[in-house]
All heavy atoms as a GROMACS GRO file, in nm:
protein
  571
    1MET      N    1  -3.015   2.797  -5.081
    1MET     CA    2  -2.959   2.770  -4.952
    1MET      C    3  -2.808   2.763  -4.966
    1MET      O    4  -2.752   2.710  -5.053
    1MET     CB    5  -2.997   2.630  -4.904
    1MET     CG    6  -3.129   2.628  -4.842
    1MET     SD    7  -3.128   2.461  -4.761
    1MET     CE    8  -3.300   2.447  -4.735
    2TYR      N    9  -2.752   2.819  -4.868
    2TYR     CA   10  -2.604   2.824  -4.864
    2TYR      C   11  -2.559   2.744  -4.743
    2TYR      O   12  -2.608   2.764  -4.632
    2TYR     CB   13  -2.550   2.959  -4.850
    2TYR     CG   14  -2.576   3.049  -4.978
    2TYR    CD1   15  -2.681   3.135  -4.981
    2TYR    CD2   16  -2.486   3.038  -5.086
    2TYR    CE1   17  -2.703   3.210  -5.094
    2TYR    CE2   18  -2.515   3.109  -5.194
    2TYR     CZ   19  -2.616   3.194  -5.206
    2TYR     OH   20  -2.644   3.270  -5.312
    3TYR      N   21  -2.460   2.656  -4.771
    3TYR     CA   22  -2.404   2.573  -4.659
    3TYR      C   23  -2.268   2.633  -4.620
    3TYR      O   24  -2.189   2.653  -4.706
    3TYR     CB   25  -2.398   2.426  -4.697
    3TYR     CG   26  -2.525   2.363  -4.713
    3TYR    CD1   27  -2.579   2.343  -4.848
    3TYR    CD2   28  -2.594   2.312  -4.606
    3TYR    CE1   29  -2.702   2.273  -4.862
    3TYR    CE2   30  -2.722   2.257  -4.620
    3TYR     CZ   31  -2.769   2.236  -4.745
    3TYR     OH   32  -2.901   2.171  -4.764
    4THR      N   33  -2.257   2.648  -4.492
    4THR     CA   34  -2.128   2.692  -4.443
    4THR      C   35  -2.046   2.572  -4.378
    4THR      O   36  -2.111   2.512  -4.287
    4THR     CB   37  -2.138   2.807  -4.340
    4THR    OG1   38  -2.217   2.901  -4.401
    4THR    CG2   39  -2.008   2.859  -4.301
    5TYR      N   40  -1.942   2.542  -4.436
    5TYR     CA   41  -1.861   2.440  -4.381
    5TYR      C   42  -1.755   2.496  -4.285
    5TYR      O   43  -1.680   2.582  -4.319
    5TYR     CB   44  -1.787   2.359  -4.495
    5TYR     CG   45  -1.881   2.278  -4.575
    5TYR    CD1   46  -1.920   2.327  -4.693
    5TYR    CD2   47  -1.931   2.160  -4.522
    5TYR    CE1   48  -2.011   2.257  -4.773
    5TYR    CE2   49  -2.021   2.084  -4.601
    5TYR     CZ   50  -2.062   2.135  -4.723
    5TYR     OH   51  -2.146   2.067  -4.808
    6VAL      N   52  -1.756   2.449  -4.166
    6VAL     CA   53  -1.656   2.492  -4.063
    6VAL      C   54  -1.539   2.394  -4.063
    6VAL      O   55  -1.566   2.280  -4.039
    6VAL     CB   56  -1.723   2.504  -3.921
    6VAL    CG1   57  -1.617   2.550  -3.826
    6VAL    CG2   58  -1.842   2.594  -3.926
    7MET      N   59  -1.428   2.453  -4.096
    7MET     CA   60  -1.313   2.363  -4.094
    7MET      C   61  -1.266   2.334  -3.951
    7MET      O   62  -1.257   2.429  -3.868
    7MET     CB   63  -1.194   2.432  -4.165
    7MET     CG   64  -1.223   2.455  -4.315
    7MET     SD   65  -1.226   2.312  -4.411
    7MET     CE   66  -1.055   2.263  -4.403
    8ARG      N   67  -1.248   2.219  -3.923
    8ARG     CA   68  -1.197   2.175  -3.793
    8ARG      C   69  -1.049   2.199  -3.785
    8ARG      O   70  -0.976   2.164  -3.883
    8ARG     CB   71  -1.224   2.030  -3.758
    8ARG     CG   72  -1.376   1.998  -3.741
    8ARG     CD   73  -1.389   1.859  -3.695
    8ARG     NE   74  -1.523   1.832  -3.668
    8ARG     CZ   75  -1.569   1.717  -3.620
    8ARG    NH1   76  -1.486   1.613  -3.605
    8ARG    NH2   77  -1.700   1.701  -3.605
    9SER      N   78  -0.998   2.247  -3.675
    9SER     CA   79  -0.854   2.266  -3.669
    9SER      C   80  -0.790   2.130  -3.651
    9SER      O   81  -0.848   2.033  -3.597
    9SER     CB   82  -0.824   2.348  -3.546
    9SER     OG   83  -0.865   2.290  -3.424
   10ILE      N   84  -0.668   2.118  -3.695
   10ILE     CA   85  -0.595   1.995  -3.682
   10ILE      C   86  -0.546   1.984  -3.546
   10ILE      O   87  -0.480   2.064  -3.486
   10ILE     CB   88  -0.475   2.004  -3.782
   10ILE    CG1   89  -0.523   2.019  -3.923
   10ILE    CG2   90  -0.388   1.873  -3.771
   10ILE    CD1   91  -0.405   2.042  -4.026
   11SER      N   92  -0.585   1.870  -3.480
   11SER     CA   93  -0.547   1.846  -3.345
   11SER      C   94  -0.402   1.800  -3.346
   11SER      O   95  -0.350   1.723  -3.430
   11SER     CB   96  -0.637   1.744  -3.271
   11SER     OG   97  -0.622   1.626  -3.340
   12VAL      N   98  -0.328   1.845  -3.251
   12VAL     CA   99  -0.188   1.804  -3.225
   12VAL      C  100  -0.187   1.673  -3.147
   12VAL      O  101  -0.249   1.664  -3.040
   12VAL     CB  102  -0.114   1.916  -3.151
   12VAL    CG1  103   0.030   1.874  -3.133
   12VAL    CG2  104  -0.117   2.045  -3.233
   13LEU      N  105  -0.117   1.578  -3.195
   13LEU     CA  106  -0.109   1.447  -3.123
   13LEU      C  107  -0.008   1.470  -3.011
   13LEU      O  108   0.103   1.513  -3.025
   13LEU     CB  109  -0.054   1.337  -3.216
   13LEU     CG  110  -0.150   1.301  -3.335
   13LEU    CD1  111  -0.083   1.195  -3.423
   13LEU    CD2  112  -0.278   1.250  -3.276
   14GLN      N  113  -0.056   1.434  -2.888
   14GLN     CA  114   0.031   1.445  -2.775
   14GLN      C  115   0.082   1.306  -2.743
   14GLN      O  116   0.018   1.208  -2.771
   14GLN     CB  117  -0.050   1.502  -2.658
   14GLN     CG  118  -0.090   1.648  -2.681
   14GLN     CD  119  -0.168   1.704  -2.563
   14GLN    OE1  120  -0.205   1.623  -2.472
   14GLN    NE2  121  -0.196   1.825  -2.562
   15LYS      N  122   0.202   1.306  -2.676
   15LYS     CA  123   0.257   1.186  -2.632
   15LYS      C  124   0.174   1.119  -2.532
   15LYS      O  125   0.105   1.190  -2.450
   15LYS     CB  126   0.401   1.204  -2.575
   15LYS     CG  127   0.507   1.232  -2.673
   15LYS     CD  128   0.638   1.235  -2.608
   15LYS     CE  129   0.755   1.265  -2.699
   15LYS     NZ  130   0.877   1.264  -2.635
   16LYS      N  131   0.160   0.990  -2.535
   16LYS     CA  132   0.079   0.917  -2.432
   16LYS      C  133   0.156   0.920  -2.304
   16LYS      O  134   0.282   0.880  -2.299
   16LYS     CB  135   0.053   0.778  -2.476
   16LYS     CG  136  -0.045   0.764  -2.582
   16LYS     CD  137  -0.076   0.621  -2.625
   16LYS     CE  138  -0.175   0.613  -2.735
   16LYS     NZ  139  -0.213   0.476  -2.766
   17ARG      N  140   0.091   0.959  -2.205
   17ARG     CA  141   0.158   0.958  -2.065
   17ARG      C  142   0.108   0.839  -1.994
   17ARG      O  143   0.010   0.772  -2.032
   17ARG     CB  144   0.121   1.083  -1.994
   17ARG     CG  145   0.185   1.210  -2.059
   17ARG     CD  146   0.164   1.328  -1.966
   17ARG     NE  147   0.239   1.440  -2.026
   17ARG     CZ  148   0.254   1.552  -1.963
   17ARG    NH1  149   0.209   1.577  -1.843
   17ARG    NH2  150   0.319   1.651  -2.025
   18GLY      N  151   0.172   0.810  -1.890
   18GLY     CA  152   0.122   0.703  -1.804
   18GLY      C  153   0.187   0.567  -1.838
   18GLY      O  154   0.142   0.467  -1.787
   19ARG      N  155   0.297   0.564  -1.923
   19ARG     CA  156   0.360   0.443  -1.948
   19ARG      C  157   0.450   0.408  -1.832
   19ARG      O  158   0.516   0.491  -1.780
   19ARG     CB  159   0.436   0.444  -2.081
   19ARG     CG  160   0.347   0.460  -2.198
   19ARG     CD  161   0.422   0.442  -2.320
   19ARG     NE  162   0.330   0.446  -2.435
   19ARG     CZ  163   0.358   0.429  -2.560
   19ARG    NH1  164   0.485   0.407  -2.591
   19ARG    NH2  165   0.271   0.436  -2.651
   20GLY      N  166   0.451   0.284  -1.799
   20GLY     CA  167   0.535   0.242  -1.686
   20GLY      C  168   0.464   0.258  -1.554
   20GLY      O  169   0.349   0.302  -1.546
   21ARG      N  170   0.540   0.233  -1.454
   21ARG     CA  171   0.487   0.243  -1.322
   21ARG      C  172   0.477   0.390  -1.280
   21ARG      O  173   0.566   0.467  -1.303
   21ARG     CB  174   0.575   0.175  -1.218
   21ARG     CG  175   0.525   0.170  -1.076
   21ARG     CD  176   0.602   0.083  -0.986
   21ARG     NE  177   0.540   0.080  -0.859
   21ARG     CZ  178   0.604   0.028  -0.754
   21ARG    NH1  179   0.722  -0.019  -0.764
   21ARG    NH2  180   0.544   0.028  -0.635
   22PRO      N  181   0.363   0.432  -1.217
   22PRO     CA  182   0.359   0.579  -1.182
   22PRO      C  183   0.455   0.608  -1.068
   22PRO      O  184   0.491   0.526  -0.990
   22PRO     CB  185   0.208   0.589  -1.127
   22PRO     CG  186   0.170   0.450  -1.102
   22PRO     CD  187   0.248   0.356  -1.178
   23ALA      N  188   0.495   0.731  -1.060
   23ALA     CA  189   0.587   0.784  -0.968
   23ALA      C  190   0.526   0.773  -0.828
   23ALA      O  191   0.417   0.802  -0.806
   23ALA     CB  192   0.630   0.928  -1.002
   24THR      N  193   0.606   0.732  -0.731
   24THR     CA  194   0.559   0.719  -0.592
   24THR      C  195   0.590   0.831  -0.511
   24THR      O  196   0.540   0.853  -0.400
   24THR     CB  197   0.623   0.589  -0.530
   24THR    OG1  198   0.764   0.598  -0.524
   24THR    CG2  199   0.578   0.464  -0.606
   25GLY      N  200   0.689   0.919  -0.552
   25GLY     CA  201   0.727   1.027  -0.476
   25GLY      C  202   0.835   0.994  -0.377
   25GLY      O  203   0.870   1.079  -0.292
   26HIS      N  204   0.878   0.872  -0.375
   26HIS     CA  205   0.983   0.826  -0.282
   26HIS      C  206   1.115   0.811  -0.354
   26HIS      O  207   1.132   0.864  -0.465
   26HIS     CB  208   0.943   0.685  -0.231
   26HIS     CG  209   0.818   0.687  -0.150
   26HIS    ND1  210   0.818   0.727  -0.019
   26HIS    CD2  211   0.688   0.653  -0.179
   26HIS    CE1  212   0.694   0.715   0.029
   26HIS    NE2  213   0.610   0.676  -0.067
   27ASP      N  214   1.211   0.759  -0.286
   27ASP     CA  215   1.349   0.749  -0.342
   27ASP      C  216   1.351   0.664  -0.474
   27ASP      O  217   1.267   0.577  -0.490
   27ASP     CB  218   1.437   0.682  -0.241
   27ASP     CG  219   1.451   0.766  -0.110
   27ASP    OD1  220   1.442   0.889  -0.121
   27ASP    OD2  221   1.468   0.703  -0.001
   28PRO      N  222   1.434   0.703  -0.562
   28PRO     CA  223   1.445   0.626  -0.687
   28PRO      C  224   1.499   0.479  -0.666
   28PRO      O  225   1.566   0.457  -0.566
   28PRO     CB  226   1.545   0.706  -0.770
   28PRO     CG  227   1.625   0.785  -0.674
   28PRO     CD  228   1.534   0.810  -0.559
   29VAL      N  229   1.466   0.394  -0.752
   29VAL     CA  230   1.504   0.258  -0.743
   29VAL      C  231   1.648   0.243  -0.788
   29VAL      O  232   1.693   0.300  -0.886
   29VAL     CB  233   1.419   0.168  -0.829
   29VAL    CG1  234   1.459   0.025  -0.829
   29VAL    CG2  235   1.271   0.171  -0.774
   30THR      N  236   1.725   0.164  -0.712
   30THR     CA  237   1.865   0.132  -0.747
   30THR      C  238   1.870  -0.017  -0.747
   30THR      O  239   1.859  -0.081  -0.644
   30THR     CB  240   1.964   0.190  -0.646
   30THR    OG1  241   1.948   0.328  -0.642
   30THR    CG2  242   2.108   0.159  -0.693
   31ALA      N  243   1.892  -0.081  -0.865
   31ALA     CA  244   1.897  -0.228  -0.879
   31ALA      C  245   2.049  -0.270  -0.855
   31ALA      O  246   2.140  -0.210  -0.898
   31ALA     CB  247   1.850  -0.268  -1.010
   32ILE      N  248   2.056  -0.386  -0.784
   32ILE     CA  249   2.193  -0.441  -0.767
   32ILE      C  250   2.177  -0.593  -0.795
   32ILE      O  251   2.068  -0.656  -0.788
   32ILE     CB  252   2.246  -0.424  -0.625
   32ILE    CG1  253   2.160  -0.486  -0.518
   32ILE    CG2  254   2.270  -0.278  -0.601
   32ILE    CD1  255   2.214  -0.491  -0.381
   33ARG      N  256   2.289  -0.651  -0.837
   33ARG     CA  257   2.291  -0.799  -0.857
   33ARG      C  258   2.357  -0.869  -0.737
   33ARG      O  259   2.459  -0.825  -0.687
   33ARG     CB  260   2.371  -0.832  -0.980
   33ARG     CG  261   2.311  -0.784  -1.110
   33ARG     CD  262   2.396  -0.818  -1.222
   33ARG     NE  263   2.351  -0.744  -1.342
   33ARG     CZ  264   2.281  -0.800  -1.437
   33ARG    NH1  265   2.233  -0.922  -1.422
   33ARG    NH2  266   2.240  -0.730  -1.539
   34LEU      N  267   2.291  -0.968  -0.690
   34LEU     CA  268   2.345  -1.044  -0.575
   34LEU      C  269   2.359  -1.184  -0.613
   34LEU      O  270   2.279  -1.242  -0.676
   34LEU     CB  271   2.254  -1.039  -0.448
   34LEU     CG  272   2.224  -0.896  -0.394
   34LEU    CD1  273   2.125  -0.909  -0.283
   34LEU    CD2  274   2.347  -0.833  -0.346
   35SER      N  275   2.474  -1.254  -0.568
   35SER     CA  276   2.488  -1.391  -0.589
   35SER      C  277   2.385  -1.472  -0.512
   35SER      O  278   2.331  -1.416  -0.413
   35SER     CB  279   2.631  -1.431  -0.557
   35SER     OG  280   2.653  -1.420  -0.417
   36ASP      N  281   2.364  -1.597  -0.548
   36ASP     CA  282   2.274  -1.674  -0.469
   36ASP      C  283   2.321  -1.688  -0.324
   36ASP      O  284   2.233  -1.685  -0.232
   36ASP     CB  285   2.266  -1.814  -0.529
   36ASP     CG  286   2.196  -1.821  -0.670
   36ASP    OD1  287   2.114  -1.725  -0.694
   36ASP    OD2  288   2.223  -1.908  -0.744
   37GLU      N  289   2.447  -1.699  -0.296
   37GLU     CA  290   2.498  -1.718  -0.158
   37GLU      C  291   2.475  -1.586  -0.078
   37GLU      O  292   2.428  -1.589   0.032
   37GLU     CB  293   2.650  -1.745  -0.164
   37GLU     CG  294   2.679  -1.883  -0.220
   37GLU     CD  295   2.688  -1.871  -0.374
   37GLU    OE1  296   2.707  -1.762  -0.435
   37GLU    OE2  297   2.681  -1.982  -0.437
   38LEU      N  298   2.498  -1.467  -0.138
   38LEU     CA  299   2.478  -1.342  -0.068
   38LEU      C  300   2.328  -1.320  -0.049
   38LEU      O  301   2.294  -1.281   0.064
   38LEU     CB  302   2.540  -1.229  -0.153
   38LEU     CG  303   2.537  -1.094  -0.080
   38LEU    CD1  304   2.609  -1.094   0.052
   38LEU    CD2  305   2.607  -0.990  -0.174
   39ARG      N  306   2.241  -1.351  -0.136
   39ARG     CA  307   2.103  -1.342  -0.118
   39ARG      C  308   2.061  -1.431  -0.012
   39ARG      O  309   1.974  -1.381   0.081
   39ARG     CB  310   2.031  -1.364  -0.248
   39ARG     CG  311   1.890  -1.324  -0.249
   39ARG     CD  312   1.818  -1.332  -0.386
   39ARG     NE  313   1.909  -1.339  -0.499
   39ARG     CZ  314   1.912  -1.432  -0.592
   39ARG    NH1  315   1.825  -1.532  -0.587
   39ARG    NH2  316   1.996  -1.420  -0.691
   40ALA      N  317   2.104  -1.547  -0.003
   40ALA     CA  318   2.064  -1.642   0.102
   40ALA      C  319   2.116  -1.588   0.238
   40ALA      O  320   2.041  -1.606   0.336
   40ALA     CB  321   2.128  -1.782   0.079
   41SER      N  322   2.232  -1.529   0.242
   41SER     CA  323   2.285  -1.475   0.370
   41SER      C  324   2.197  -1.352   0.416
   41SER      O  325   2.170  -1.339   0.533
   41SER     CB  326   2.432  -1.421   0.347
   41SER     OG  327   2.512  -1.533   0.318
   42VAL      N  328   2.155  -1.264   0.329
   42VAL     CA  329   2.066  -1.163   0.358
   42VAL      C  330   1.940  -1.210   0.409
   42VAL      O  331   1.881  -1.157   0.506
   42VAL     CB  332   2.049  -1.061   0.239
   42VAL    CG1  333   1.943  -0.956   0.265
   42VAL    CG2  334   2.182  -0.986   0.202
   43ASP      N  335   1.876  -1.305   0.345
   43ASP     CA  336   1.754  -1.360   0.383
   43ASP      C  337   1.765  -1.427   0.521
   43ASP      O  338   1.674  -1.413   0.604
   43ASP     CB  339   1.702  -1.464   0.281
   43ASP     CG  340   1.660  -1.402   0.151
   43ASP    OD1  341   1.636  -1.279   0.151
   43ASP    OD2  342   1.654  -1.482   0.043
   44ALA      N  343   1.873  -1.499   0.544
   44ALA     CA  344   1.891  -1.558   0.677
   44ALA      C  345   1.906  -1.457   0.786
   44ALA      O  346   1.850  -1.469   0.891
   44ALA     CB  347   2.014  -1.651   0.675
   45TRP      N  348   1.977  -1.344   0.755
   45TRP     CA  349   1.990  -1.239   0.852
   45TRP      C  350   1.855  -1.180   0.881
   45TRP      O  351   1.819  -1.148   1.002
   45TRP     CB  352   2.091  -1.135   0.803
   45TRP     CG  353   2.111  -1.020   0.896
   45TRP    CD1  354   2.198  -1.014   0.992
   45TRP    CD2  355   2.032  -0.898   0.898
   45TRP    NE1  356   2.186  -0.893   1.065
   45TRP    CE2  357   2.089  -0.820   1.001
   45TRP    CE3  358   1.934  -0.846   0.822
   45TRP    CZ2  359   2.042  -0.693   1.032
   45TRP    CZ3  360   1.885  -0.716   0.852
   45TRP    CH2  361   1.939  -0.645   0.956
   46ALA      N  362   1.774  -1.158   0.781
   46ALA     CA  363   1.643  -1.094   0.802
   46ALA      C  364   1.556  -1.186   0.882
   46ALA      O  365   1.471  -1.133   0.963
   46ALA     CB  366   1.581  -1.072   0.661
   47GLU      N  367   1.562  -1.311   0.861
   47GLU     CA  368   1.481  -1.412   0.948
   47GLU      C  369   1.515  -1.401   1.090
   47GLU      O  370   1.427  -1.429   1.178
   47GLU     CB  371   1.499  -1.553   0.894
   47GLU     CG  372   1.420  -1.584   0.773
   47GLU     CD  373   1.263  -1.585   0.798
   47GLU    OE1  374   1.220  -1.641   0.900
   47GLU    OE2  375   1.198  -1.525   0.719
   48ARG      N  376   1.642  -1.374   1.122
   48ARG     CA  377   1.686  -1.368   1.262
   48ARG      C  378   1.643  -1.236   1.336
   48ARG      O  379   1.648  -1.224   1.452
   48ARG     CB  380   1.835  -1.381   1.274
   48ARG     CG  381   1.878  -1.524   1.242
   48ARG     CD  382   2.029  -1.541   1.271
   48ARG     NE  383   2.119  -1.442   1.216
   48ARG     CZ  384   2.182  -1.455   1.095
   48ARG    NH1  385   2.168  -1.563   1.028
   48ARG    NH2  386   2.262  -1.357   1.054
   49GLN      N  387   1.595  -1.138   1.254
   49GLN     CA  388   1.555  -1.011   1.316
   49GLN      C  389   1.413  -1.023   1.376
   49GLN      O  390   1.332  -1.098   1.325
   49GLN     CB  391   1.555  -0.898   1.207
   49GLN     CG  392   1.694  -0.884   1.146
   49GLN     CD  393   1.808  -0.876   1.244
   49GLN    OE1  394   1.802  -0.779   1.335
   49GLN    NE2  395   1.905  -0.964   1.235
   50LYS      N  396   1.387  -0.944   1.480
   50LYS     CA  397   1.256  -0.953   1.547
   50LYS      C  398   1.138  -0.909   1.451
   50LYS      O  399   1.035  -0.964   1.456
   50LYS     CB  400   1.257  -0.859   1.671
   50LYS     CG  401   1.338  -0.915   1.782
   50LYS     CD  402   1.342  -0.826   1.904
   50LYS     CE  403   1.424  -0.882   2.014
   50LYS     NZ  404   1.424  -0.795   2.129
   51ASP      N  405   1.165  -0.792   1.372
   51ASP     CA  406   1.061  -0.743   1.287
   51ASP      C  407   1.042  -0.810   1.159
   51ASP      O  408   0.956  -0.772   1.077
   51ASP     CB  409   1.078  -0.596   1.272
   51ASP     CG  410   1.217  -0.555   1.206
   51ASP    OD1  411   1.304  -0.645   1.204
   51ASP    OD2  412   1.231  -0.437   1.174
   52LYS      N  413   1.132  -0.907   1.121
   52LYS     CA  414   1.128  -0.982   1.001
   52LYS      C  415   1.110  -0.891   0.874
   52LYS      O  416   1.010  -0.895   0.803
   52LYS     CB  417   1.003  -1.084   1.000
   52LYS     CG  418   1.003  -1.174   1.118
   52LYS     CD  419   1.107  -1.278   1.108
   52LYS     CE  420   1.090  -1.382   1.223
   52LYS     NZ  421   1.210  -1.440   1.272
   53PRO      N  422   1.215  -0.813   0.850
   53PRO     CA  423   1.209  -0.720   0.732
   53PRO      C  424   1.205  -0.790   0.600
   53PRO      O  425   1.255  -0.901   0.593
   53PRO     CB  426   1.333  -0.637   0.747
   53PRO     CG  427   1.431  -0.723   0.818
   53PRO     CD  428   1.346  -0.806   0.914
   54SER      N  429   1.155  -0.722   0.498
   54SER     CA  430   1.168  -0.778   0.366
   54SER      C  431   1.316  -0.776   0.322
   54SER      O  432   1.397  -0.714   0.383
   54SER     CB  433   1.082  -0.695   0.270
   54SER     OG  434   1.133  -0.561   0.263
   55ARG      N  435   1.335  -0.841   0.209
   55ARG     CA  436   1.476  -0.846   0.158
   55ARG      C  437   1.526  -0.704   0.129
   55ARG      O  438   1.639  -0.671   0.170
   55ARG     CB  439   1.486  -0.927   0.031
   55ARG     CG  440   1.631  -0.945  -0.019
   55ARG     CD  441   1.640  -1.023  -0.149
   55ARG     NE  442   1.606  -1.164  -0.124
   55ARG     CZ  443   1.550  -1.242  -0.211
   55ARG    NH1  444   1.520  -1.200  -0.331
   55ARG    NH2  445   1.522  -1.368  -0.178
   56SER      N  446   1.442  -0.620   0.066
   56SER     CA  447   1.488  -0.482   0.032
   56SER      C  448   1.513  -0.404   0.162
   56SER      O  449   1.618  -0.330   0.170
   56SER     CB  450   1.375  -0.414  -0.045
   56SER     OG  451   1.355  -0.475  -0.162
   57GLU      N  452   1.430  -0.420   0.262
   57GLU     CA  453   1.450  -0.346   0.382
   57GLU      C  454   1.572  -0.402   0.459
   57GLU      O  455   1.652  -0.327   0.516
   57GLU     CB  456   1.327  -0.356   0.476
   57GLU     CG  457   1.334  -0.277   0.609
   57GLU     CD  458   1.352  -0.130   0.577
   57GLU    OE1  459   1.305  -0.071   0.478
   57GLU    OE2  460   1.416  -0.059   0.665
   58ALA      N  461   1.590  -0.529   0.454
   58ALA     CA  462   1.714  -0.593   0.520
   58ALA      C  463   1.842  -0.535   0.458
   58ALA      O  464   1.939  -0.504   0.518
   58ALA     CB  465   1.705  -0.741   0.510
   59ILE      N  466   1.838  -0.523   0.322
   59ILE     CA  467   1.956  -0.473   0.252
   59ILE      C  468   1.990  -0.328   0.291
   59ILE      O  469   2.103  -0.288   0.326
   59ILE     CB  470   1.942  -0.486   0.096
   59ILE    CG1  471   1.950  -0.639   0.061
   59ILE    CG2  472   2.053  -0.405   0.025
   59ILE    CD1  473   1.913  -0.667  -0.084
   60ARG      N  474   1.877  -0.252   0.301
   60ARG     CA  475   1.895  -0.112   0.347
   60ARG      C  476   1.949  -0.100   0.488
   60ARG      O  477   2.034  -0.020   0.514
   60ARG     CB  478   1.761  -0.034   0.336
   60ARG     CG  479   1.726   0.005   0.197
   60ARG     CD  480   1.604   0.100   0.197
   60ARG     NE  481   1.482   0.026   0.230
   60ARG     CZ  482   1.398  -0.029   0.140
   60ARG    NH1  483   1.429  -0.029   0.012
   60ARG    NH2  484   1.287  -0.091   0.185
   61MET      N  485   1.898  -0.190   0.578
   61MET     CA  486   1.945  -0.191   0.712
   61MET      C  487   2.091  -0.228   0.724
   61MET      O  488   2.165  -0.163   0.805
   61MET     CB  489   1.859  -0.290   0.796
   61MET     CG  490   1.714  -0.242   0.812
   61MET     SD  491   1.602  -0.365   0.882
   61MET     CE  492   1.665  -0.384   1.048
   62LEU      N  493   2.128  -0.322   0.650
   62LEU     CA  494   2.275  -0.377   0.654
   62LEU      C  495   2.361  -0.265   0.598
   62LEU      O  496   2.474  -0.247   0.653
   62LEU     CB  497   2.286  -0.505   0.579
   62LEU     CG  498   2.220  -0.624   0.644
   62LEU    CD1  499   2.216  -0.743   0.545
   62LEU    CD2  500   2.307  -0.664   0.768
   63ILE      N  501   2.320  -0.198   0.491
   63ILE     CA  502   2.406  -0.088   0.434
   63ILE      C  503   2.422   0.025   0.537
   63ILE      O  504   2.528   0.074   0.558
   63ILE     CB  505   2.344  -0.038   0.310
   63ILE    CG1  506   2.364  -0.144   0.198
   63ILE    CG2  507   2.408   0.092   0.261
   63ILE    CD1  508   2.282  -0.112   0.063
   64GLU      N  509   2.304   0.065   0.602
   64GLU     CA  510   2.316   0.170   0.701
   64GLU      C  511   2.409   0.136   0.819
   64GLU      O  512   2.484   0.211   0.865
   64GLU     CB  513   2.183   0.195   0.750
   64GLU     CG  514   2.091   0.273   0.653
   64GLU     CD  515   1.950   0.305   0.703
   64GLU    OE1  516   1.918   0.265   0.816
   64GLU    OE2  517   1.872   0.357   0.632
   65ARG      N  518   2.400   0.005   0.862
   65ARG     CA  519   2.482  -0.040   0.972
   65ARG      C  520   2.633  -0.034   0.934
   65ARG      O  521   2.716   0.005   1.004
   65ARG     CB  522   2.451  -0.180   1.014
   65ARG     CG  523   2.325  -0.186   1.094
   65ARG     CD  524   2.305  -0.327   1.134
   65ARG     NE  525   2.180  -0.339   1.214
   65ARG     CZ  526   2.149  -0.442   1.291
   65ARG    NH1  527   2.235  -0.540   1.303
   65ARG    NH2  528   2.034  -0.442   1.362
   66GLY      N  529   2.659  -0.079   0.810
   66GLY     CA  530   2.795  -0.077   0.760
   66GLY      C  531   2.850   0.067   0.752
   66GLY      O  532   2.967   0.093   0.782
   67LEU      N  533   2.770   0.162   0.704
   67LEU     CA  534   2.818   0.295   0.690
   67LEU      C  535   2.829   0.364   0.827
   67LEU      O  536   2.919   0.455   0.844
   67LEU     CB  537   2.719   0.377   0.604
   67LEU     CG  538   2.714   0.337   0.453
   67LEU    CD1  539   2.598   0.413   0.387
   67LEU    CD2  540   2.839   0.365   0.385
   68LYS      N  541   2.758   0.335   0.922
   68LYS     CA  542   2.774   0.385   1.054
   68LYS      C  543   2.901   0.344   1.126
   68LYS      O  544   2.954   0.409   1.209
   68LYS     CB  545   2.652   0.350   1.146
   68LYS     CG  546   2.529   0.426   1.124
   68LYS     CD  547   2.417   0.386   1.212
   68LYS     CE  548   2.286   0.456   1.176
   68LYS     NZ  549   2.171   0.417   1.266
   69ARG      N  550   2.951   0.222   1.088
   69ARG     CA  551   3.081   0.176   1.150
   69ARG      C  552   3.195   0.257   1.110
   69ARG      O  553   3.297   0.251   1.176
   69ARG     CB  554   3.099   0.035   1.113
   69ARG     CG  555   3.009  -0.060   1.185
   69ARG     CD  556   3.052  -0.197   1.177
   69ARG     NE  557   2.996  -0.278   1.282
   69ARG     CZ  558   3.016  -0.407   1.291
   69ARG    NH1  559   3.108  -0.465   1.212
   69ARG    NH2  560   2.968  -0.472   1.386
   70ARG      N  561   3.188   0.332   1.000
   70ARG     CA  562   3.304   0.409   0.961
   70ARG      C  563   3.326   0.515   1.049
   70ARG      O  564   3.378   0.582   1.105
   70ARG     CB  565   3.271   0.476   0.825
   70ARG     CG  566   3.271   0.372   0.711
   70ARG     CD  567   3.248   0.444   0.581
   70ARG     NE  568   3.308   0.371   0.478
   70ARG     CZ  569   3.333   0.413   0.362
   70ARG    NH1  570   3.306   0.535   0.326
   70ARG    NH2  571   3.391   0.332   0.266
   0.00000   0.00000   0.00000
């Protein structure tokens, strides 16, 4: 009896994907630092709005308003 050994090819290790949060397909995140006073002012402004936006949305709205004034 003759046995034939089939050599397995060496598999190439691939980088693991999927680390971190998956892409959402939306705008990239831009982080900013706000003082406690400024954060409180943004939160107070957001509370006075009819639609009660989140802090992130309130910051976007305030930036857009400021840019339109130019």
